[in-house]
All heavy atoms as TSV, in Angstrom:
chain	resi	resn	atom	element	x	y	z
A	1	MET	N	N	107.724	93.478	86.572
A	1	MET	CA	C	106.732	94.383	87.117
A	1	MET	C	C	107.402	95.222	88.217
A	1	MET	O	O	108.130	94.712	89.045
A	1	MET	CB	C	105.577	93.543	87.681
A	1	MET	CG	C	104.507	94.364	88.325
A	1	MET	SD	S	103.173	93.397	89.075
A	1	MET	CE	C	102.456	92.615	87.659
A	2	GLU	N	N	107.122	96.496	88.207
A	2	GLU	CA	C	107.666	97.424	89.196
A	2	GLU	C	C	106.706	97.579	90.376
A	2	GLU	O	O	105.487	97.460	90.196
A	2	GLU	CB	C	107.875	98.802	88.559
A	2	GLU	CG	C	108.964	98.831	87.499
A	2	GLU	CD	C	110.340	98.659	88.092
A	2	GLU	OE1	O	110.611	99.246	89.148
A	2	GLU	OE2	O	111.138	97.918	87.502
A	3	PRO	N	N	107.228	97.864	91.569
A	3	PRO	CA	C	106.346	98.131	92.713
A	3	PRO	C	C	105.456	99.353	92.432
A	3	PRO	O	O	105.868	100.292	91.754
A	3	PRO	CB	C	107.302	98.421	93.857
A	3	PRO	CG	C	108.593	97.794	93.447
A	3	PRO	CD	C	108.631	97.877	91.953
A	4	THR	N	N	104.253	99.325	92.977
A	4	THR	CA	C	103.322	100.435	92.774
A	4	THR	C	C	103.546	101.524	93.823
A	4	THR	O	O	104.189	101.307	94.851
A	4	THR	CB	C	101.866	99.942	92.875
A	4	THR	OG1	O	101.629	99.478	94.205
A	4	THR	CG2	C	101.577	98.838	91.874
A	5	GLU	N	N	102.975	102.675	93.554
A	5	GLU	CA	C	103.063	103.789	94.508
A	5	GLU	C	C	102.389	103.420	95.830
A	5	GLU	O	O	102.876	103.772	96.899
A	5	GLU	CB	C	102.403	105.031	93.909
A	5	GLU	CG	C	102.543	106.251	94.781
A	5	GLU	CD	C	101.997	107.507	94.116
A	5	GLU	OE1	O	101.967	107.590	92.891
A	5	GLU	OE2	O	101.605	108.414	94.878
A	6	GLU	N	N	101.277	102.687	95.741
A	6	GLU	CA	C	100.572	102.259	96.948
A	6	GLU	C	C	101.455	101.359	97.816
A	6	GLU	O	O	101.499	101.503	99.037
A	6	GLU	CB	C	99.277	101.525	96.582
A	6	GLU	CG	C	98.203	102.400	95.999
A	6	GLU	CD	C	98.339	102.605	94.488
A	6	GLU	OE1	O	99.352	102.145	93.894
A	6	GLU	OE2	O	97.447	103.221	93.909
A	7	GLN	N	N	102.177	100.448	97.183
A	7	GLN	CA	C	103.074	99.566	97.929
A	7	GLN	C	C	104.186	100.366	98.602
A	7	GLN	O	O	104.526	100.112	99.757
A	7	GLN	CB	C	103.668	98.499	97.006
A	7	GLN	CG	C	102.671	97.453	96.590
A	7	GLN	CD	C	103.226	96.524	95.537
A	7	GLN	OE1	O	103.847	96.948	94.574
A	7	GLN	NE2	N	102.992	95.233	95.717
A	8	TYR	N	N	104.770	101.320	97.874
A	8	TYR	CA	C	105.825	102.144	98.460
A	8	TYR	C	C	105.308	102.960	99.643
A	8	TYR	O	O	106.023	103.145	100.631
A	8	TYR	CB	C	106.442	103.073	97.408
A	8	TYR	CG	C	107.521	102.420	96.601
A	8	TYR	CD1	C	107.438	102.385	95.212
A	8	TYR	CD2	C	108.641	101.843	97.196
A	8	TYR	CE1	C	108.439	101.784	94.458
A	8	TYR	CE2	C	109.636	101.244	96.452
A	8	TYR	CZ	C	109.530	101.228	95.074
A	8	TYR	OH	O	110.523	100.627	94.339
A	9	LEU	N	N	104.074	103.449	99.560
A	9	LEU	CA	C	103.500	104.208	100.678
A	9	LEU	C	C	103.399	103.348	101.929
A	9	LEU	O	O	103.736	103.805	103.033
A	9	LEU	CB	C	102.127	104.761	100.299
A	9	LEU	CG	C	102.101	105.899	99.297
A	9	LEU	CD1	C	100.668	106.211	98.876
A	9	LEU	CD2	C	102.763	107.135	99.876
A	10	ILE	N	N	102.957	102.107	101.771
A	10	ILE	CA	C	102.833	101.197	102.910
A	10	ILE	C	C	104.207	100.871	103.487
A	10	ILE	O	O	104.422	100.934	104.700
A	10	ILE	CB	C	102.094	99.902	102.503
A	10	ILE	CG1	C	100.680	100.195	102.022
A	10	ILE	CG2	C	102.099	98.892	103.644
A	10	ILE	CD1	C	99.767	100.812	103.042
A	11	VAL	N	N	105.156	100.519	102.623
A	11	VAL	CA	C	106.511	100.178	103.076
A	11	VAL	C	C	107.143	101.368	103.797
A	11	VAL	O	O	107.727	101.212	104.881
A	11	VAL	CB	C	107.391	99.714	101.894
A	11	VAL	CG1	C	108.854	99.636	102.282
A	11	VAL	CG2	C	106.909	98.362	101.390
A	12	ASN	N	N	107.012	102.562	103.232
A	12	ASN	CA	C	107.587	103.755	103.871
A	12	ASN	C	C	106.933	104.047	105.217
A	12	ASN	O	O	107.619	104.423	106.169
A	12	ASN	CB	C	107.471	104.970	102.941
A	12	ASN	CG	C	108.421	104.889	101.774
A	12	ASN	OD1	O	109.442	104.204	101.831
A	12	ASN	ND2	N	108.082	105.577	100.700
A	13	ALA	N	N	105.630	103.864	105.309
A	13	ALA	CA	C	104.932	104.095	106.580
A	13	ALA	C	C	105.408	103.104	107.643
A	13	ALA	O	O	105.668	103.487	108.788
A	13	ALA	CB	C	103.425	103.986	106.388
A	14	LEU	N	N	105.532	101.836	107.269
A	14	LEU	CA	C	106.000	100.825	108.221
A	14	LEU	C	C	107.437	101.108	108.663
A	14	LEU	O	O	107.779	100.931	109.835
A	14	LEU	CB	C	105.898	99.425	107.609
A	14	LEU	CG	C	104.486	98.897	107.397
A	14	LEU	CD1	C	104.509	97.610	106.582
A	14	LEU	CD2	C	103.789	98.674	108.726
A	15	GLU	N	N	108.283	101.559	107.731
A	15	GLU	CA	C	109.662	101.904	108.092
A	15	GLU	C	C	109.703	103.110	109.022
A	15	GLU	O	O	110.459	103.125	109.985
A	15	GLU	CB	C	110.484	102.173	106.836
A	15	GLU	CG	C	110.853	100.921	106.081
A	15	GLU	CD	C	111.667	101.199	104.832
A	15	GLU	OE1	O	111.611	102.334	104.297
A	15	GLU	OE2	O	112.350	100.274	104.382
A	16	THR	N	N	108.895	104.111	108.739
A	16	THR	CA	C	108.848	105.316	109.560
A	16	THR	C	C	108.427	104.988	110.988
A	16	THR	O	O	108.953	105.554	111.950
A	16	THR	CB	C	107.880	106.352	108.952
A	16	THR	OG1	O	108.353	106.694	107.642
A	16	THR	CG2	C	107.793	107.601	109.796
A	17	LEU	N	N	107.487	104.063	111.138
A	17	LEU	CA	C	107.002	103.667	112.460
A	17	LEU	C	C	107.878	102.594	113.113
A	17	LEU	O	O	107.559	102.116	114.197
A	17	LEU	CB	C	105.567	103.159	112.345
A	17	LEU	CG	C	104.546	104.196	111.880
A	17	LEU	CD1	C	103.217	103.534	111.564
A	17	LEU	CD2	C	104.383	105.285	112.925
A	18	ALA	N	N	108.964	102.231	112.452
A	18	ALA	CA	C	109.904	101.203	112.940
A	18	ALA	C	C	109.206	99.862	113.168
A	18	ALA	O	O	109.490	99.159	114.134
A	18	ALA	CB	C	110.617	101.678	114.200
A	19	LEU	N	N	108.273	99.518	112.285
A	19	LEU	CA	C	107.557	98.259	112.382
A	19	LEU	C	C	108.050	97.215	111.383
A	19	LEU	O	O	107.717	96.042	111.486
A	19	LEU	CB	C	106.055	98.477	112.156
A	19	LEU	CG	C	105.349	99.344	113.184
A	19	LEU	CD1	C	103.917	99.618	112.749
A	19	LEU	CD2	C	105.379	98.683	114.546
A	20	LEU	N	N	108.844	97.649	110.411
A	20	LEU	CA	C	109.293	96.746	109.358
A	20	LEU	C	C	110.661	96.174	109.706
A	20	LEU	O	O	111.627	96.905	109.903
A	20	LEU	CB	C	109.369	97.507	108.031
A	20	LEU	CG	C	109.569	96.686	106.783
A	20	LEU	CD1	C	108.401	95.749	106.554
A	20	LEU	CD2	C	109.727	97.597	105.581
A	21	GLU	N	N	110.729	94.846	109.806
A	21	GLU	CA	C	111.993	94.178	110.099
A	21	GLU	C	C	112.699	93.704	108.838
A	21	GLU	O	O	113.920	93.666	108.789
A	21	GLU	CB	C	111.751	92.975	111.013
A	21	GLU	CG	C	111.266	93.339	112.391
A	21	GLU	CD	C	111.064	92.129	113.271
A	21	GLU	OE1	O	110.821	91.019	112.756
A	21	GLU	OE2	O	111.157	92.296	114.500
A	22	TRP	N	N	111.928	93.330	107.820
A	22	TRP	CA	C	112.498	92.745	106.615
A	22	TRP	C	C	111.490	92.877	105.488
A	22	TRP	O	O	110.282	92.881	105.715
A	22	TRP	CB	C	112.804	91.273	106.895
A	22	TRP	CG	C	113.382	90.508	105.765
A	22	TRP	CD1	C	114.691	90.480	105.381
A	22	TRP	CD2	C	112.680	89.645	104.868
A	22	TRP	NE1	N	114.831	89.638	104.307
A	22	TRP	CE2	C	113.607	89.117	103.976
A	22	TRP	CE3	C	111.353	89.266	104.748
A	22	TRP	CZ2	C	113.267	88.237	102.959
A	22	TRP	CZ3	C	111.002	88.392	103.737
A	22	TRP	CH2	C	111.964	87.883	102.864
A	23	ARG	N	N	111.988	92.988	104.259
A	23	ARG	CA	C	111.097	93.079	103.095
A	23	ARG	C	C	111.782	92.477	101.881
A	23	ARG	O	O	113.015	92.493	101.767
A	23	ARG	CB	C	110.706	94.512	102.818
A	23	ARG	CG	C	111.892	95.334	102.383
A	23	ARG	CD	C	111.534	96.753	102.138
A	23	ARG	NE	N	112.701	97.447	101.622
A	23	ARG	CZ	C	112.783	98.715	101.457
A	23	ARG	NH1	N	111.779	99.471	101.775
A	23	ARG	NH2	N	113.877	99.261	100.972
A	24	LEU	N	N	110.974	91.956	100.960
A	24	LEU	CA	C	111.478	91.382	99.724
A	24	LEU	C	C	110.417	91.583	98.661
A	24	LEU	O	O	109.245	91.223	98.867
A	24	LEU	CB	C	111.771	89.894	99.894
A	24	LEU	CG	C	112.194	89.149	98.634
A	24	LEU	CD1	C	113.581	89.627	98.178
A	24	LEU	CD2	C	112.213	87.661	98.885
A	25	TYR	N	N	110.820	92.149	97.531
A	25	TYR	CA	C	109.884	92.360	96.433
A	25	TYR	C	C	110.062	91.263	95.396
A	25	TYR	O	O	111.179	90.993	94.952
A	25	TYR	CB	C	110.091	93.731	95.784
A	25	TYR	CG	C	109.116	93.994	94.672
A	25	TYR	CD1	C	107.782	94.232	94.947
A	25	TYR	CD2	C	109.523	93.966	93.344
A	25	TYR	CE1	C	106.874	94.456	93.929
A	25	TYR	CE2	C	108.622	94.193	92.322
A	25	TYR	CZ	C	107.298	94.433	92.623
A	25	TYR	OH	O	106.394	94.641	91.614
A	26	ASP	N	N	108.966	90.617	95.007
A	26	ASP	CA	C	108.986	89.581	93.975
A	26	ASP	C	C	108.502	90.193	92.665
A	26	ASP	O	O	107.320	90.499	92.514
A	26	ASP	CB	C	108.087	88.416	94.396
A	26	ASP	CG	C	108.118	87.262	93.406
A	26	ASP	OD1	O	108.678	87.407	92.295
A	26	ASP	OD2	O	107.589	86.198	93.746
A	27	GLU	N	N	109.415	90.365	91.715
A	27	GLU	CA	C	109.071	90.986	90.435
A	27	GLU	C	C	108.104	90.140	89.615
A	27	GLU	O	O	107.345	90.682	88.815
A	27	GLU	CB	C	110.336	91.257	89.625
A	27	GLU	CG	C	111.211	92.322	90.226
A	27	GLU	CD	C	112.442	92.601	89.388
A	27	GLU	OE1	O	112.636	91.959	88.334
A	27	GLU	OE2	O	113.218	93.484	89.787
A	28	ASP	N	N	108.129	88.840	89.794
A	28	ASP	CA	C	107.242	87.968	89.020
A	28	ASP	C	C	105.782	88.113	89.436
A	28	ASP	O	O	104.892	88.107	88.590
A	28	ASP	CB	C	107.664	86.508	89.162
A	28	ASP	CG	C	109.030	86.243	88.534
A	28	ASP	OD1	O	109.400	86.958	87.575
A	28	ASP	OD2	O	109.723	85.335	89.007
A	29	THR	N	N	105.531	88.236	90.722
A	29	THR	CA	C	104.148	88.318	91.211
A	29	THR	C	C	103.698	89.755	91.483
A	29	THR	O	O	102.506	90.020	91.565
A	29	THR	CB	C	103.973	87.515	92.511
A	29	THR	OG1	O	104.805	88.084	93.528
A	29	THR	CG2	C	104.320	86.055	92.307
A	30	GLY	N	N	104.647	90.660	91.692
A	30	GLY	CA	C	104.301	92.037	92.035
A	30	GLY	C	C	103.955	92.214	93.500
A	30	GLY	O	O	103.324	93.202	93.877
A	31	LEU	N	N	104.353	91.258	94.351
A	31	LEU	CA	C	104.033	91.304	95.771
A	31	LEU	C	C	105.272	91.601	96.607
A	31	LEU	O	O	106.360	91.132	96.289
A	31	LEU	CB	C	103.459	89.956	96.239
A	31	LEU	CG	C	102.204	89.451	95.548
A	31	LEU	CD1	C	101.841	88.077	96.075
A	31	LEU	CD2	C	101.061	90.414	95.723
A	32	TRP	N	N	105.076	92.384	97.676
A	32	TRP	CA	C	106.102	92.558	98.697
A	32	TRP	C	C	105.839	91.536	99.780
A	32	TRP	O	O	104.712	91.411	100.263
A	32	TRP	CB	C	106.002	93.939	99.343
A	32	TRP	CG	C	106.602	95.065	98.574
A	32	TRP	CD1	C	105.929	95.909	97.746
A	32	TRP	CD2	C	107.955	95.500	98.586
A	32	TRP	NE1	N	106.790	96.830	97.238
A	32	TRP	CE2	C	108.051	96.612	97.743
A	32	TRP	CE3	C	109.104	95.048	99.234
A	32	TRP	CZ2	C	109.237	97.276	97.525
A	32	TRP	CZ3	C	110.290	95.722	99.015
A	32	TRP	CH2	C	110.347	96.816	98.167
A	33	ARG	N	N	106.852	90.803	100.202
A	33	ARG	CA	C	106.758	89.929	101.385
A	33	ARG	C	C	107.453	90.683	102.504
A	33	ARG	O	O	108.601	91.107	102.350
A	33	ARG	CB	C	107.446	88.592	101.150
A	33	ARG	CG	C	107.260	87.637	102.307
A	33	ARG	CD	C	107.888	86.281	101.985
A	33	ARG	NE	N	107.486	85.264	102.930
A	33	ARG	CZ	C	108.055	85.055	104.113
A	33	ARG	NH1	N	109.070	85.799	104.498
A	33	ARG	NH2	N	107.632	84.104	104.915
A	34	ILE	N	N	106.748	90.892	103.607
A	34	ILE	CA	C	107.304	91.683	104.700
A	34	ILE	C	C	107.269	90.897	106.005
A	34	ILE	O	O	106.441	90.011	106.186
A	34	ILE	CB	C	106.554	93.021	104.884
A	34	ILE	CG1	C	105.073	92.786	105.184
A	34	ILE	CG2	C	106.735	93.912	103.664
A	34	ILE	CD1	C	104.318	94.030	105.606
A	35	GLN	N	N	108.183	91.260	106.872
A	35	GLN	CA	C	108.195	90.748	108.242
A	35	GLN	C	C	108.144	91.961	109.148
A	35	GLN	O	O	108.934	92.893	108.994
A	35	GLN	CB	C	109.461	89.939	108.499
A	35	GLN	CG	C	109.498	89.306	109.860
A	35	GLN	CD	C	110.696	88.387	110.017
A	35	GLN	OE1	O	111.266	87.923	109.034
A	35	GLN	NE2	N	111.083	88.146	111.244
A	36	THR	N	N	107.196	91.944	110.094
A	36	THR	CA	C	106.985	93.097	110.960
A	36	THR	C	C	107.199	92.723	112.426
A	36	THR	O	O	107.342	91.553	112.756
A	36	THR	CB	C	105.556	93.658	110.803
A	36	THR	OG1	O	104.632	92.734	111.371
A	36	THR	CG2	C	105.212	93.927	109.352
A	37	THR	N	N	107.170	93.720	113.264
A	37	THR	CA	C	107.280	93.508	114.710
A	37	THR	C	C	105.935	93.161	115.340
A	37	THR	O	O	105.866	92.921	116.535
A	37	THR	CB	C	107.849	94.757	115.399
A	37	THR	OG1	O	106.986	95.864	115.134
A	37	THR	CG2	C	109.251	95.067	114.909
A	38	SER	N	N	104.888	93.108	114.547
A	38	SER	CA	C	103.546	92.830	115.045
A	38	SER	C	C	103.383	91.366	115.447
A	38	SER	O	O	103.642	90.473	114.640
A	38	SER	CB	C	102.511	93.160	113.967
A	38	SER	OG	O	101.242	92.664	114.330
A	39	PRO	N	N	102.906	91.102	116.661
A	39	PRO	CA	C	102.636	89.714	117.041
A	39	PRO	C	C	101.376	89.166	116.355
A	39	PRO	O	O	101.196	87.965	116.245
A	39	PRO	CB	C	102.450	89.778	118.556
A	39	PRO	CG	C	102.064	91.184	118.838
A	39	PRO	CD	C	102.699	92.029	117.767
A	40	VAL	N	N	100.520	90.042	115.871
A	40	VAL	CA	C	99.283	89.632	115.224
A	40	VAL	C	C	99.533	89.182	113.776
A	40	VAL	O	O	98.974	88.194	113.319
A	40	VAL	CB	C	98.252	90.784	115.238
A	40	VAL	CG1	C	97.000	90.407	114.479
A	40	VAL	CG2	C	97.930	91.186	116.657
A	41	LEU	N	N	100.379	89.894	113.067
A	41	LEU	CA	C	100.666	89.586	111.664
A	41	LEU	C	C	102.169	89.761	111.414
A	41	LEU	O	O	102.599	90.723	110.791
A	41	LEU	CB	C	99.857	90.509	110.750
A	41	LEU	CG	C	99.751	90.128	109.286
A	41	LEU	CD1	C	99.089	88.766	109.114
A	41	LEU	CD2	C	98.975	91.181	108.524
A	42	PRO	N	N	102.980	88.821	111.923
A	42	PRO	CA	C	104.435	88.967	111.807
A	42	PRO	C	C	104.956	88.854	110.377
A	42	PRO	O	O	105.956	89.464	110.031
A	42	PRO	CB	C	104.981	87.863	112.690
A	42	PRO	CG	C	103.896	86.855	112.778
A	42	PRO	CD	C	102.609	87.625	112.650
A	43	VAL	N	N	104.267	88.069	109.536
A	43	VAL	CA	C	104.637	87.933	108.123
A	43	VAL	C	C	103.398	88.247	107.304
A	43	VAL	O	O	102.300	87.766	107.610
A	43	VAL	CB	C	105.145	86.517	107.801
A	43	VAL	CG1	C	105.430	86.370	106.320
A	43	VAL	CG2	C	106.388	86.198	108.618
A	44	ALA	N	N	103.571	89.048	106.260
A	44	ALA	CA	C	102.432	89.429	105.436
A	44	ALA	C	C	102.903	89.751	104.022
A	44	ALA	O	O	104.100	89.807	103.750
A	44	ALA	CB	C	101.726	90.644	106.037
A	45	TYR	N	N	101.941	89.975	103.146
A	45	TYR	CA	C	102.216	90.382	101.772
A	45	TYR	C	C	101.495	91.687	101.491
A	45	TYR	O	O	100.390	91.907	101.999
A	45	TYR	CB	C	101.737	89.318	100.793
A	45	TYR	CG	C	102.628	88.100	100.760
A	45	TYR	CD1	C	102.452	87.057	101.653
A	45	TYR	CD2	C	103.670	88.003	99.840
A	45	TYR	CE1	C	103.274	85.944	101.642
A	45	TYR	CE2	C	104.501	86.892	99.822
A	45	TYR	CZ	C	104.294	85.881	100.720
A	45	TYR	OH	O	105.122	84.777	100.709
A	46	ILE	N	N	102.111	92.518	100.674
A	46	ILE	CA	C	101.477	93.765	100.239
A	46	ILE	C	C	101.137	93.606	98.770
A	46	ILE	O	O	102.020	93.423	97.927
A	46	ILE	CB	C	102.403	94.983	100.443
A	46	ILE	CG1	C	102.880	95.062	101.889
A	46	ILE	CG2	C	101.669	96.260	100.027
A	46	ILE	CD1	C	103.915	96.149	102.126
A	47	LEU	N	N	99.842	93.674	98.463
A	47	LEU	CA	C	99.364	93.564	97.089
A	47	LEU	C	C	99.640	94.853	96.324
A	47	LEU	O	O	99.861	95.909	96.938
A	47	LEU	CB	C	97.866	93.274	97.082
A	47	LEU	CG	C	97.397	92.020	97.810
A	47	LEU	CD1	C	95.878	91.899	97.722
A	47	LEU	CD2	C	98.069	90.786	97.262
A	48	PRO	N	N	99.603	94.819	94.994
A	48	PRO	CA	C	99.831	96.042	94.205
A	48	PRO	C	C	98.888	97.193	94.549
A	48	PRO	O	O	99.260	98.361	94.417
A	48	PRO	CB	C	99.625	95.568	92.763
A	48	PRO	CG	C	100.020	94.130	92.800
A	48	PRO	CD	C	99.532	93.635	94.144
A	49	ASN	N	N	97.682	96.896	95.044
A	49	ASN	CA	C	96.744	97.963	95.409
A	49	ASN	C	C	96.992	98.503	96.818
A	49	ASN	O	O	96.270	99.357	97.296
A	49	ASN	CB	C	95.297	97.483	95.277
A	49	ASN	CG	C	94.938	96.382	96.253
A	49	ASN	OD1	O	95.740	95.976	97.095
A	49	ASN	ND2	N	93.708	95.898	96.144
A	50	GLY	N	N	98.021	97.971	97.525
A	50	GLY	CA	C	98.359	98.438	98.859
A	50	GLY	C	C	97.734	97.642	99.985
A	50	GLY	O	O	98.024	97.877	101.152
A	51	GLU	N	N	96.889	96.692	99.657
A	51	GLU	CA	C	96.255	95.870	100.689
A	51	GLU	C	C	97.288	94.929	101.307
A	51	GLU	O	O	98.118	94.345	100.611
A	51	GLU	CB	C	95.121	95.056	100.074
A	51	GLU	CG	C	94.315	94.283	101.070
A	51	GLU	CD	C	93.141	93.551	100.428
A	51	GLU	OE1	O	92.883	93.739	99.231
A	51	GLU	OE2	O	92.502	92.785	101.150
A	52	ILE	N	N	97.223	94.776	102.630
A	52	ILE	CA	C	98.118	93.888	103.355
A	52	ILE	C	C	97.339	92.629	103.721
A	52	ILE	O	O	96.263	92.713	104.321
A	52	ILE	CB	C	98.664	94.568	104.627
A	52	ILE	CG1	C	99.433	95.829	104.252
A	52	ILE	CG2	C	99.549	93.610	105.408
A	52	ILE	CD1	C	99.844	96.682	105.427
A	53	ILE	N	N	97.897	91.467	103.327
A	53	ILE	CA	C	97.191	90.206	103.566
A	53	ILE	C	C	98.122	89.191	104.239
A	53	ILE	O	O	99.335	89.267	104.089
A	53	ILE	CB	C	96.626	89.614	102.259
A	53	ILE	CG1	C	97.753	89.287	101.275
A	53	ILE	CG2	C	95.600	90.537	101.638
A	53	ILE	CD1	C	97.301	88.504	100.066
A	54	PRO	N	N	97.543	88.222	104.968
A	54	PRO	CA	C	98.367	87.169	105.575
A	54	PRO	C	C	98.861	86.197	104.502
A	54	PRO	O	O	98.265	86.093	103.419
A	54	PRO	CB	C	97.414	86.478	106.557
A	54	PRO	CG	C	96.056	86.795	106.069
A	54	PRO	CD	C	96.135	88.106	105.360
A	55	PRO	N	N	99.929	85.457	104.791
A	55	PRO	CA	C	100.492	84.529	103.795
A	55	PRO	C	C	99.503	83.476	103.300
A	55	PRO	O	O	99.567	83.072	102.141
A	55	PRO	CB	C	101.656	83.859	104.523
A	55	PRO	CG	C	101.953	84.703	105.692
A	55	PRO	CD	C	100.711	85.468	106.021
A	56	GLU	N	N	98.593	83.043	104.157
A	56	GLU	CA	C	97.629	82.020	103.758
A	56	GLU	C	C	96.751	82.472	102.603
A	56	GLU	O	O	96.299	81.672	101.794
A	56	GLU	CB	C	96.710	81.637	104.932
A	56	GLU	CG	C	97.437	81.089	106.130
A	56	GLU	CD	C	98.007	82.184	107.034
A	56	GLU	OE1	O	97.391	83.254	107.172
A	56	GLU	OE2	O	99.083	81.954	107.597
A	57	TRP	N	N	96.493	83.758	102.505
A	57	TRP	CA	C	95.629	84.291	101.466
A	57	TRP	C	C	96.307	84.329	100.109
A	57	TRP	O	O	95.622	84.367	99.081
A	57	TRP	CB	C	95.126	85.672	101.822
A	57	TRP	CG	C	94.188	85.706	102.987
A	57	TRP	CD1	C	93.915	84.697	103.871
A	57	TRP	CD2	C	93.413	86.809	103.413
A	57	TRP	NE1	N	93.031	85.112	104.817
A	57	TRP	CE2	C	92.690	86.419	104.568
A	57	TRP	CE3	C	93.261	88.097	102.947
A	57	TRP	CZ2	C	91.829	87.275	105.235
A	57	TRP	CZ3	C	92.402	88.953	103.618
A	57	TRP	CH2	C	91.687	88.528	104.744
A	58	VAL	N	N	97.618	84.312	100.076
A	58	VAL	CA	C	98.343	84.365	98.804
A	58	VAL	C	C	98.045	83.128	97.974
A	58	VAL	O	O	97.990	83.193	96.759
A	58	VAL	CB	C	99.862	84.518	99.043
A	58	VAL	CG1	C	100.638	84.417	97.753
A	58	VAL	CG2	C	100.154	85.848	99.719
A	59	LEU	N	N	97.816	82.011	98.630
A	59	LEU	CA	C	97.490	80.786	97.912
A	59	LEU	C	C	96.178	80.904	97.158
A	59	LEU	O	O	95.963	80.212	96.162
A	59	LEU	CB	C	97.425	79.614	98.892
A	59	LEU	CG	C	98.705	79.323	99.661
A	59	LEU	CD1	C	98.460	78.230	100.693
A	59	LEU	CD2	C	99.829	78.949	98.738
A	60	ASP	N	N	95.291	81.783	97.608
A	60	ASP	CA	C	93.985	81.969	96.981
A	60	ASP	C	C	94.012	82.943	95.809
A	60	ASP	O	O	93.012	83.107	95.132
A	60	ASP	CB	C	92.951	82.453	98.004
A	60	ASP	CG	C	92.703	81.432	99.106
A	60	ASP	OD1	O	92.921	80.231	98.851
A	60	ASP	OD2	O	92.298	81.837	100.206
A	61	LEU	N	N	95.125	83.614	95.580
A	61	LEU	CA	C	95.197	84.612	94.494
A	61	LEU	C	C	95.279	83.971	93.132
A	61	LEU	O	O	95.809	82.985	92.893
A	61	LEU	CB	C	96.387	85.550	94.702
A	61	LEU	CG	C	96.322	86.442	95.929
A	61	LEU	CD1	C	97.585	87.285	96.008
A	61	LEU	CD2	C	95.109	87.346	95.867
């Protein structure tokens, strides 16, 4: 599975704002795992629709 346009928009926005520290795309699930400079959500996932969710929510998918 390829990353969606929505995911690329989010990743590019975070990079532009210098908020993205690390990213990894999982081809099997279609999710981006990201690490940000945010103290509120330092690790998160980007769903194919562009929604950003905390790691705990991935277990519910």
